[in-house]
mmCIF file of the C-alpha atoms, coordinates in Angstrom:
data_MODEL
# 
_entry.id   MODEL 
# 
loop_
_atom_site.group_PDB 
_atom_site.id 
_atom_site.type_symbol 
_atom_site.label_atom_id 
_atom_site.label_alt_id 
_atom_site.label_comp_id 
_atom_site.label_asym_id 
_atom_site.label_entity_id 
_atom_site.label_seq_id 
_atom_site.pdbx_PDB_ins_code 
_atom_site.Cartn_x 
_atom_site.Cartn_y 
_atom_site.Cartn_z 
_atom_site.occupancy 
_atom_site.B_iso_or_equiv 
_atom_site.pdbx_formal_charge 
_atom_site.auth_seq_id 
_atom_site.auth_comp_id 
_atom_site.auth_asym_id 
_atom_site.auth_atom_id 
_atom_site.pdbx_PDB_model_num 
ATOM 1   C CA . UNK A 1 1   ? 0.000  0.000  0.000  1.00 0.00 ? 1   UNK A CA 1 
ATOM 2   C CA . UNK A 1 2   ? 1.320  3.457  -0.889 1.00 0.00 ? 2   UNK A CA 1 
ATOM 3   C CA . UNK A 1 3   ? 1.418  6.425  1.527  1.00 0.00 ? 3   UNK A CA 1 
ATOM 4   C CA . UNK A 1 4   ? -1.223 8.299  -0.506 1.00 0.00 ? 4   UNK A CA 1 
ATOM 5   C CA . UNK A 1 5   ? -3.616 5.358  -0.119 1.00 0.00 ? 5   UNK A CA 1 
ATOM 6   C CA . UNK A 1 6   ? -3.519 5.441  3.702  1.00 0.00 ? 6   UNK A CA 1 
ATOM 7   C CA . UNK A 1 7   ? -6.238 7.145  5.715  1.00 0.00 ? 7   UNK A CA 1 
ATOM 8   C CA . UNK A 1 8   ? -5.297 10.109 7.916  1.00 0.00 ? 8   UNK A CA 1 
ATOM 9   C CA . UNK A 1 9   ? -5.648 7.869  10.987 1.00 0.00 ? 9   UNK A CA 1 
ATOM 10  C CA . UNK A 1 10  ? -3.261 5.302  9.496  1.00 0.00 ? 10  UNK A CA 1 
ATOM 11  C CA . UNK A 1 11  ? -0.760 8.031  8.635  1.00 0.00 ? 11  UNK A CA 1 
ATOM 12  C CA . UNK A 1 12  ? -0.861 9.324  12.230 1.00 0.00 ? 12  UNK A CA 1 
ATOM 13  C CA . UNK A 1 13  ? -0.156 5.826  13.550 1.00 0.00 ? 13  UNK A CA 1 
ATOM 14  C CA . UNK A 1 14  ? 2.902  5.560  11.295 1.00 0.00 ? 14  UNK A CA 1 
ATOM 15  C CA . UNK A 1 15  ? 4.283  9.020  11.999 1.00 0.00 ? 15  UNK A CA 1 
ATOM 16  C CA . UNK A 1 16  ? 6.949  9.365  14.701 1.00 0.00 ? 16  UNK A CA 1 
ATOM 17  C CA . UNK A 1 17  ? 5.632  11.015 17.848 1.00 0.00 ? 17  UNK A CA 1 
ATOM 18  C CA . UNK A 1 18  ? 7.317  13.155 20.432 1.00 0.00 ? 18  UNK A CA 1 
ATOM 19  C CA . UNK A 1 19  ? 7.835  11.101 23.547 1.00 0.00 ? 19  UNK A CA 1 
ATOM 20  C CA . UNK A 1 20  ? 6.790  13.788 25.985 1.00 0.00 ? 20  UNK A CA 1 
ATOM 21  C CA . UNK A 1 21  ? 6.329  17.495 25.797 1.00 0.00 ? 21  UNK A CA 1 
ATOM 22  C CA . UNK A 1 22  ? 8.726  19.456 27.931 1.00 0.00 ? 22  UNK A CA 1 
ATOM 23  C CA . UNK A 1 23  ? 7.206  21.267 30.890 1.00 0.00 ? 23  UNK A CA 1 
ATOM 24  C CA . UNK A 1 24  ? 6.849  25.036 30.702 1.00 0.00 ? 24  UNK A CA 1 
ATOM 25  C CA . UNK A 1 25  ? 9.134  25.314 33.733 1.00 0.00 ? 25  UNK A CA 1 
ATOM 26  C CA . UNK A 1 26  ? 11.996 22.842 33.754 1.00 0.00 ? 26  UNK A CA 1 
ATOM 27  C CA . UNK A 1 27  ? 15.431 22.403 35.190 1.00 0.00 ? 27  UNK A CA 1 
ATOM 28  C CA . UNK A 1 28  ? 18.242 23.835 33.159 1.00 0.00 ? 28  UNK A CA 1 
ATOM 29  C CA . UNK A 1 29  ? 21.994 23.413 33.350 1.00 0.00 ? 29  UNK A CA 1 
ATOM 30  C CA . UNK A 1 30  ? 24.724 25.435 31.629 1.00 0.00 ? 30  UNK A CA 1 
ATOM 31  C CA . UNK A 1 31  ? 27.941 23.791 30.509 1.00 0.00 ? 31  UNK A CA 1 
ATOM 32  C CA . UNK A 1 32  ? 30.984 25.084 28.685 1.00 0.00 ? 32  UNK A CA 1 
ATOM 33  C CA . UNK A 1 33  ? 32.126 23.128 25.638 1.00 0.00 ? 33  UNK A CA 1 
ATOM 34  C CA . UNK A 1 34  ? 35.258 23.776 23.604 1.00 0.00 ? 34  UNK A CA 1 
ATOM 35  C CA . UNK A 1 35  ? 35.252 22.705 19.967 1.00 0.00 ? 35  UNK A CA 1 
ATOM 36  C CA . UNK A 1 36  ? 38.652 22.590 18.299 1.00 0.00 ? 36  UNK A CA 1 
ATOM 37  C CA . UNK A 1 37  ? 38.755 23.385 14.584 1.00 0.00 ? 37  UNK A CA 1 
ATOM 38  C CA . UNK A 1 38  ? 41.827 22.024 12.715 1.00 0.00 ? 38  UNK A CA 1 
ATOM 39  C CA . UNK A 1 39  ? 43.289 20.351 15.815 1.00 0.00 ? 39  UNK A CA 1 
ATOM 40  C CA . UNK A 1 40  ? 47.078 20.013 16.146 1.00 0.00 ? 40  UNK A CA 1 
ATOM 41  C CA . UNK A 1 41  ? 47.771 22.311 13.184 1.00 0.00 ? 41  UNK A CA 1 
ATOM 42  C CA . UNK A 1 42  ? 49.085 25.846 12.857 1.00 0.00 ? 42  UNK A CA 1 
ATOM 43  C CA . UNK A 1 43  ? 45.490 26.981 12.182 1.00 0.00 ? 43  UNK A CA 1 
ATOM 44  C CA . UNK A 1 44  ? 44.015 25.369 15.311 1.00 0.00 ? 44  UNK A CA 1 
ATOM 45  C CA . UNK A 1 45  ? 41.132 27.443 16.655 1.00 0.00 ? 45  UNK A CA 1 
ATOM 46  C CA . UNK A 1 46  ? 39.335 26.707 19.912 1.00 0.00 ? 46  UNK A CA 1 
ATOM 47  C CA . UNK A 1 47  ? 35.691 27.770 19.746 1.00 0.00 ? 47  UNK A CA 1 
ATOM 48  C CA . UNK A 1 48  ? 34.145 28.128 23.206 1.00 0.00 ? 48  UNK A CA 1 
ATOM 49  C CA . UNK A 1 49  ? 30.446 27.249 23.378 1.00 0.00 ? 49  UNK A CA 1 
ATOM 50  C CA . UNK A 1 50  ? 27.988 27.879 26.201 1.00 0.00 ? 50  UNK A CA 1 
ATOM 51  C CA . UNK A 1 51  ? 25.375 25.123 26.092 1.00 0.00 ? 51  UNK A CA 1 
ATOM 52  C CA . UNK A 1 52  ? 22.098 25.296 27.993 1.00 0.00 ? 52  UNK A CA 1 
ATOM 53  C CA . UNK A 1 53  ? 20.448 21.918 28.670 1.00 0.00 ? 53  UNK A CA 1 
ATOM 54  C CA . UNK A 1 54  ? 16.709 21.603 29.397 1.00 0.00 ? 54  UNK A CA 1 
ATOM 55  C CA . UNK A 1 55  ? 15.611 18.410 31.131 1.00 0.00 ? 55  UNK A CA 1 
ATOM 56  C CA . UNK A 1 56  ? 12.491 16.312 31.544 1.00 0.00 ? 56  UNK A CA 1 
ATOM 57  C CA . UNK A 1 57  ? 11.273 15.759 35.140 1.00 0.00 ? 57  UNK A CA 1 
ATOM 58  C CA . UNK A 1 58  ? 13.106 12.399 35.203 1.00 0.00 ? 58  UNK A CA 1 
ATOM 59  C CA . UNK A 1 59  ? 16.420 14.130 34.357 1.00 0.00 ? 59  UNK A CA 1 
ATOM 60  C CA . UNK A 1 60  ? 16.676 13.109 30.691 1.00 0.00 ? 60  UNK A CA 1 
ATOM 61  C CA . UNK A 1 61  ? 17.951 15.792 28.333 1.00 0.00 ? 61  UNK A CA 1 
ATOM 62  C CA . UNK A 1 62  ? 15.142 17.168 26.160 1.00 0.00 ? 62  UNK A CA 1 
ATOM 63  C CA . UNK A 1 63  ? 16.435 20.376 24.642 1.00 0.00 ? 63  UNK A CA 1 
ATOM 64  C CA . UNK A 1 64  ? 19.643 22.213 23.932 1.00 0.00 ? 64  UNK A CA 1 
ATOM 65  C CA . UNK A 1 65  ? 20.511 25.857 23.309 1.00 0.00 ? 65  UNK A CA 1 
ATOM 66  C CA . UNK A 1 66  ? 23.944 26.973 22.154 1.00 0.00 ? 66  UNK A CA 1 
ATOM 67  C CA . UNK A 1 67  ? 24.879 30.508 23.112 1.00 0.00 ? 67  UNK A CA 1 
ATOM 68  C CA . UNK A 1 68  ? 25.543 32.914 20.249 1.00 0.00 ? 68  UNK A CA 1 
ATOM 69  C CA . UNK A 1 69  ? 28.284 34.870 22.017 1.00 0.00 ? 69  UNK A CA 1 
ATOM 70  C CA . UNK A 1 70  ? 31.814 33.944 22.885 1.00 0.00 ? 70  UNK A CA 1 
ATOM 71  C CA . UNK A 1 71  ? 32.886 34.824 26.392 1.00 0.00 ? 71  UNK A CA 1 
ATOM 72  C CA . UNK A 1 72  ? 34.652 38.163 26.405 1.00 0.00 ? 72  UNK A CA 1 
ATOM 73  C CA . UNK A 1 73  ? 34.528 38.660 22.634 1.00 0.00 ? 73  UNK A CA 1 
ATOM 74  C CA . UNK A 1 74  ? 31.136 40.310 22.112 1.00 0.00 ? 74  UNK A CA 1 
ATOM 75  C CA . UNK A 1 75  ? 28.978 39.343 19.161 1.00 0.00 ? 75  UNK A CA 1 
ATOM 76  C CA . UNK A 1 76  ? 30.032 36.727 16.649 1.00 0.00 ? 76  UNK A CA 1 
ATOM 77  C CA . UNK A 1 77  ? 29.178 36.559 12.971 1.00 0.00 ? 77  UNK A CA 1 
ATOM 78  C CA . UNK A 1 78  ? 25.493 36.143 12.181 1.00 0.00 ? 78  UNK A CA 1 
ATOM 79  C CA . UNK A 1 79  ? 26.138 32.937 10.217 1.00 0.00 ? 79  UNK A CA 1 
ATOM 80  C CA . UNK A 1 80  ? 27.921 31.411 13.219 1.00 0.00 ? 80  UNK A CA 1 
ATOM 81  C CA . UNK A 1 81  ? 24.998 32.283 15.489 1.00 0.00 ? 81  UNK A CA 1 
ATOM 82  C CA . UNK A 1 82  ? 22.525 30.853 12.964 1.00 0.00 ? 82  UNK A CA 1 
ATOM 83  C CA . UNK A 1 83  ? 24.538 27.635 12.675 1.00 0.00 ? 83  UNK A CA 1 
ATOM 84  C CA . UNK A 1 84  ? 24.644 27.221 16.455 1.00 0.00 ? 84  UNK A CA 1 
ATOM 85  C CA . UNK A 1 85  ? 20.884 27.782 16.709 1.00 0.00 ? 85  UNK A CA 1 
ATOM 86  C CA . UNK A 1 86  ? 20.129 25.290 13.926 1.00 0.00 ? 86  UNK A CA 1 
ATOM 87  C CA . UNK A 1 87  ? 22.427 22.670 15.469 1.00 0.00 ? 87  UNK A CA 1 
ATOM 88  C CA . UNK A 1 88  ? 20.664 23.091 18.820 1.00 0.00 ? 88  UNK A CA 1 
ATOM 89  C CA . UNK A 1 89  ? 17.205 22.777 17.237 1.00 0.00 ? 89  UNK A CA 1 
ATOM 90  C CA . UNK A 1 90  ? 18.145 19.603 15.342 1.00 0.00 ? 90  UNK A CA 1 
ATOM 91  C CA . UNK A 1 91  ? 19.651 17.988 18.444 1.00 0.00 ? 91  UNK A CA 1 
ATOM 92  C CA . UNK A 1 92  ? 16.598 18.978 20.519 1.00 0.00 ? 92  UNK A CA 1 
ATOM 93  C CA . UNK A 1 93  ? 14.102 17.577 18.001 1.00 0.00 ? 93  UNK A CA 1 
ATOM 94  C CA . UNK A 1 94  ? 16.052 14.329 17.696 1.00 0.00 ? 94  UNK A CA 1 
ATOM 95  C CA . UNK A 1 95  ? 16.106 13.908 21.487 1.00 0.00 ? 95  UNK A CA 1 
ATOM 96  C CA . UNK A 1 96  ? 12.395 14.738 21.829 1.00 0.00 ? 96  UNK A CA 1 
ATOM 97  C CA . UNK A 1 97  ? 11.530 12.079 19.244 1.00 0.00 ? 97  UNK A CA 1 
ATOM 98  C CA . UNK A 1 98  ? 13.521 9.472  21.148 1.00 0.00 ? 98  UNK A CA 1 
ATOM 99  C CA . UNK A 1 99  ? 16.883 9.357  19.358 1.00 0.00 ? 99  UNK A CA 1 
ATOM 100 C CA . UNK A 1 100 ? 19.515 8.197  21.869 1.00 0.00 ? 100 UNK A CA 1 
ATOM 101 C CA . UNK A 1 101 ? 22.423 10.610 22.381 1.00 0.00 ? 101 UNK A CA 1 
ATOM 102 C CA . UNK A 1 102 ? 24.909 7.783  21.754 1.00 0.00 ? 102 UNK A CA 1 
ATOM 103 C CA . UNK A 1 103 ? 23.359 6.989  18.365 1.00 0.00 ? 103 UNK A CA 1 
ATOM 104 C CA . UNK A 1 104 ? 23.531 10.665 17.333 1.00 0.00 ? 104 UNK A CA 1 
ATOM 105 C CA . UNK A 1 105 ? 27.085 10.903 18.638 1.00 0.00 ? 105 UNK A CA 1 
ATOM 106 C CA . UNK A 1 106 ? 28.244 7.794  16.775 1.00 0.00 ? 106 UNK A CA 1 
ATOM 107 C CA . UNK A 1 107 ? 26.812 9.174  13.518 1.00 0.00 ? 107 UNK A CA 1 
ATOM 108 C CA . UNK A 1 108 ? 29.020 12.284 13.591 1.00 0.00 ? 108 UNK A CA 1 
ATOM 109 C CA . UNK A 1 109 ? 32.254 12.531 11.636 1.00 0.00 ? 109 UNK A CA 1 
ATOM 110 C CA . UNK A 1 110 ? 35.499 12.232 13.573 1.00 0.00 ? 110 UNK A CA 1 
ATOM 111 C CA . UNK A 1 111 ? 39.169 12.159 12.738 1.00 0.00 ? 111 UNK A CA 1 
ATOM 112 C CA . UNK A 1 112 ? 42.357 10.949 14.354 1.00 0.00 ? 112 UNK A CA 1 
ATOM 113 C CA . UNK A 1 113 ? 44.688 13.692 15.540 1.00 0.00 ? 113 UNK A CA 1 
ATOM 114 C CA . UNK A 1 114 ? 48.280 13.183 16.638 1.00 0.00 ? 114 UNK A CA 1 
ATOM 115 C CA . UNK A 1 115 ? 49.556 15.686 19.160 1.00 0.00 ? 115 UNK A CA 1 
ATOM 116 C CA . UNK A 1 116 ? 52.441 15.345 21.593 1.00 0.00 ? 116 UNK A CA 1 
ATOM 117 C CA . UNK A 1 117 ? 52.845 11.659 20.799 1.00 0.00 ? 117 UNK A CA 1 
ATOM 118 C CA . UNK A 1 118 ? 49.189 10.860 21.521 1.00 0.00 ? 118 UNK A CA 1 
ATOM 119 C CA . UNK A 1 119 ? 46.483 9.885  19.072 1.00 0.00 ? 119 UNK A CA 1 
ATOM 120 C CA . UNK A 1 120 ? 43.038 11.290 19.835 1.00 0.00 ? 120 UNK A CA 1 
ATOM 121 C CA . UNK A 1 121 ? 39.779 10.914 17.935 1.00 0.00 ? 121 UNK A CA 1 
ATOM 122 C CA . UNK A 1 122 ? 38.086 14.306 17.732 1.00 0.00 ? 122 UNK A CA 1 
ATOM 123 C CA . UNK A 1 123 ? 34.776 15.521 16.257 1.00 0.00 ? 123 UNK A CA 1 
ATOM 124 C CA . UNK A 1 124 ? 34.898 17.353 12.939 1.00 0.00 ? 124 UNK A CA 1 
ATOM 125 C CA . UNK A 1 125 ? 32.218 19.925 13.895 1.00 0.00 ? 125 UNK A CA 1 
ATOM 126 C CA . UNK A 1 126 ? 30.533 21.595 16.850 1.00 0.00 ? 126 UNK A CA 1 
ATOM 127 C CA . UNK A 1 127 ? 27.711 19.050 16.555 1.00 0.00 ? 127 UNK A CA 1 
ATOM 128 C CA . UNK A 1 128 ? 30.022 16.232 17.611 1.00 0.00 ? 128 UNK A CA 1 
ATOM 129 C CA . UNK A 1 129 ? 31.561 18.314 20.394 1.00 0.00 ? 129 UNK A CA 1 
ATOM 130 C CA . UNK A 1 130 ? 28.142 19.259 21.801 1.00 0.00 ? 130 UNK A CA 1 
ATOM 131 C CA . UNK A 1 131 ? 26.910 15.646 21.586 1.00 0.00 ? 131 UNK A CA 1 
ATOM 132 C CA . UNK A 1 132 ? 30.067 14.451 23.373 1.00 0.00 ? 132 UNK A CA 1 
ATOM 133 C CA . UNK A 1 133 ? 29.355 16.905 26.191 1.00 0.00 ? 133 UNK A CA 1 
ATOM 134 C CA . UNK A 1 134 ? 25.688 15.872 26.333 1.00 0.00 ? 134 UNK A CA 1 
ATOM 135 C CA . UNK A 1 135 ? 26.665 12.195 26.548 1.00 0.00 ? 135 UNK A CA 1 
ATOM 136 C CA . UNK A 1 136 ? 28.951 13.019 29.477 1.00 0.00 ? 136 UNK A CA 1 
ATOM 137 C CA . UNK A 1 137 ? 26.142 14.998 31.171 1.00 0.00 ? 137 UNK A CA 1 
ATOM 138 C CA . UNK A 1 138 ? 23.607 12.202 30.616 1.00 0.00 ? 138 UNK A CA 1 
ATOM 139 C CA . UNK A 1 139 ? 26.019 9.672  32.137 1.00 0.00 ? 139 UNK A CA 1 
ATOM 140 C CA . UNK A 1 140 ? 26.638 11.851 35.218 1.00 0.00 ? 140 UNK A CA 1 
# 
């Protein structure tokens, strides 16, 4: 049977549903996350992120906001702010529809970096860095 042939009720049964709606008032934590662009190179840039985490009553993470300002540096470029906001929205929606943080984290691109005789696997983008921090928060 094709999607167009289903009734509206059948379509609703097939559609993913949000697990729970977040409460209007909920606990919130702020964490600092550093994402490193071009690690262990001459162009290495550390991008500090302030991440706000909204939680369900049982403590599970349900939403994320990524601050659009860098500490002590004033405003950042509009495109950087927009990217941070979009990343936060996508992570929040995925979590609200039941995607496990570990599954999201494992799906992100990573690369091996050699620095000071050590090999580390680091995220390519701020998405991976934020998800790493969220996984650590969820485990705590």
